[in-house]
N, C-alpha and C positions, 0 to 999 in steps of 0.2 A: 222429517215427519210432516205430513200434510196437516192442515188445520182440522180437517175432518177426523183424521186418525187421532190427533191430540184431543179433540173434543170427546171422542168416544171413550178414550182412556181416562181423561181427567174428570170430565163432567159426570160420567157414570160412577166414578169413585167418590165424588163429592156430594153434589145435590144441595149444597148449602144455600144456593141462591133461590131454591125452591121450598126448602123445608122449614123456613122461619127462623133460621140462624142469622143470615145476612140481612134480610129485609122483612118488614112487617106487612107490606102489601105491594101490589103491582098496579100502578096507575095506567088506565086504559088511555090510548092515544086516538087521535082522529084516524078513522079508518078501521079501528077495532070494532067489531060487531058484538056489543055487550049481550044482546039477545041470543045470538048464536053461541057465545061462550057459556051463557046460562044453560042453554040446551045441552051443551057438552058436560055440564055438571059443575061448572065454577060458580061458586056463590059470589055474585057481583053486588057490591054495595054502591049506592049513589050518595055522594057527599055534596051538599050545597056549599058553594064558596062565593065570595063577592063577585068574582070574575066568571061565574057560571057553575054548572053542575059537573062534578067530576065523578067518574066511575072507577072503582078500585076492586081488585080481586085480592082478598086477604091471604096471607101466608099462615101456616104452611099451605102450599097449593093443593087443592083437591085433586089435581090431575097428576101429581107425583106419585109414582108407584114405588113399591118396596126396593126395587132394583135401581132406583133413581132415574128410570125412564119416564118420559112424559107421555101420558096417554092421549094427549091432544097436541102432540108436537107439530104436526102440519098446520094446525089452526091456532097455535099459541099466540098470545098478545104481542104486539110490536116490541114492547119493552123487553120481553123475554127473548125475542129474536135478536135484539140489538146488544143485549148485555153480554160482556166478556169481562170476567174478573181479571185483576192484575196478573194473577198467577198464569191464567190461560194465555194472556197476551205475551207474557215473558216466555212461555214455551213456544208459542206460535212464531215469535221473532228469533228464536234460537238462543236467547239469553239464559234460559234455564232448561236443564235436561228434564225429561219426563219423569225419570226416577226420582229426582230431587223434588219435583213438584208433587209427585205422589206421596212422598215422605211428609211434605208440608200439609197435604190434605189430611193424612192420618193424624198428624199432630193436632190440627184444628178440630177434627171430629172427636178425638179423645178429650180435648178441652170442652167442647160443646157437650159431649155426653156427661162429663163431670158436672157441668152447670145444670143440665137436665136432672141428674140424679139429686143434686143438692136442692133444686127447686122442689122436687117431689118430697124430699125429707122435710122441707120447710112448709109443706101443706099445699103446694100448688101442683095439681095433677092435670091441669087443663091443657092437654097435648094439642088442642086445636087452635092454640094462640101462639104467635111468634115469641121467640125467646125474650126479646126486649120488653114486650108488654108483660110477660109473666114475671120478669125480674122487677120491673117497676111496681107492679101490683104487690109483690112480696115485700119490696122495700117500703112502700107506704104502710103496709100492715105492721112491719116492725118499728117504723117510726112513731106509730101511734102508742107504743109502749106496752107494758104489762107482760113482758116475757122474762122467763128465767135465764140464768146464766148459760145453761146448755144451749137453749134456743138462740140466744144472742151470739154465742160462739159459732154455732152452725150458720147463722146469717153472716158473720164475718168471713167464714170459709166460702160461702156463696159469693159474697162481694168480690173477694180476691180471685176466684175462679172466673167470674164474669170479666174482671179487669184483664186477666191473663188472656182470655179468649179474645177480647176486644183489641188488645195490643197486636196479636197475630193477625186477626182479620184486617185491621187498619194497614198493617205493613204488607200483607200478601194478597188480599182479596179485593178490597174496596178500590175502585178506580175513581179518579177525579176528586 
């Protein structure tokens, strides 16, 4: 299978590098045109750092469509062009069959959907924030105390679901 064919099957089945599950933002690189990306509808944030100003596009990506296609694919940022998850590279190198990779993607999406459902049940319905930010905000809320046993049990379920998702993501998706 060609890399392009693998990408079309895997990436369109997954989308987790763009939907806020894998990453919380995309750092723009030298050569990325922040103004042009803004015109295309990406909300670009500038962050001041000691070594200069850094521009980021927050996740979930505003250019991600419901079918996991990117509506700005030809103009996407450099980091987006360069990123290949471990699962993709394993398929491209022939180490993993496409069907096995698709099964892993389904497992990860089921785990991510469980986390999203539990976040909503815990009072966080901000779908425009990445998963990690939503969980951390919920965790801080629960750490402040004042919750009944049912709410604490629900938070425990959420914590276990996040852990289960992160174990799979670390093993099969994050590179480097």
